[in-house]
C-alpha positions in Angstrom: 3.8 -11.4 -9.6 5.2 -8.0 -9.0 5.7 -6.9 -5.3 6.1 -3.3 -4.3 7.0 -2.2 -0.7 6.2 1.1 1.0 6.7 2.9 4.3 3.3 4.0 5.7 1.8 5.4 8.8 -1.1 2.8 8.9 -1.1 2.0 12.6 -3.8 -0.6 12.9 -6.2 -2.8 11.1 -8.9 -0.2 11.6 -9.6 1.3 8.3 -8.2 -1.6 6.2 -11.3 -1.8 4.1 -10.7 1.8 3.0 -7.1 0.8 2.0 -8.4 -2.1 -0.1 -11.1 0.1 -1.7 -8.3 2.7 -2.7 -5.9 0.0 -4.0 -8.2 -2.4 -5.8 -9.1 -0.1 -8.7 -5.3 0.0 -9.4 -5.3 -3.7 -10.2 -3.8 -4.8 -6.9 -4.5 -8.5 -6.3 -3.5 -8.5 -2.5 -1.7 -6.5 0.1 -0.4 -6.9 3.5 0.7 -4.4 6.3 3.3 -5.4 8.9 2.2 -3.5 12.0 5.0 -4.5 14.0 7.6 -3.2 11.6 9.0 0.4 12.3 8.0 1.5 8.8 4.5 -0.1 9.0 5.6 -1.7 5.8 3.0 -2.2 3.1 3.6 -5.0 0.6 1.4 -4.8 -2.5 1.1 -7.7 -5.1 -0.2 -7.3 -8.7 0.2 -9.1 -11.8 0.7 -5.9 -13.8 3.4 -3.3 -13.5 2.0 -0.4 -11.4 3.6 2.9 -11.0 4.4 3.3 -7.3 3.4 6.8 -7.4 -0.1 5.7 -8.2 -0.3 3.7 -5.0 1.2 6.5 -2.8 -1.4 9.0 -4.3 -4.3 6.7 -3.7 -3.4 6.2 0.0 -2.6 9.8 0.5 -6.0 10.5 -0.9 -7.6 8.6 2.0 -5.3 10.4 4.6 -2.3 8.0 4.8 1.4 8.7 4.5 2.9 6.3 2.0 6.5 6.3 0.6 7.8 3.8 -2.0 10.8 1.8 -0.7 13.0 1.3 -3.9 15.0 -1.9 -4.2 
């Protein structure tokens, strides 16, 4: 399982369905957002290797800021 971490501006669970709809076509199996974290950290889990830029682009396409946090 591959896990990627991102900094986002997703402030609340409102709109989570649109986030899921943006990520699902990329092969994402699940994701979580830590709303209490300063970075509103998005954790994305997938079985395949996914280019972090694809995830950032998908979320920016629905109006969210999304920056990959490299290891």
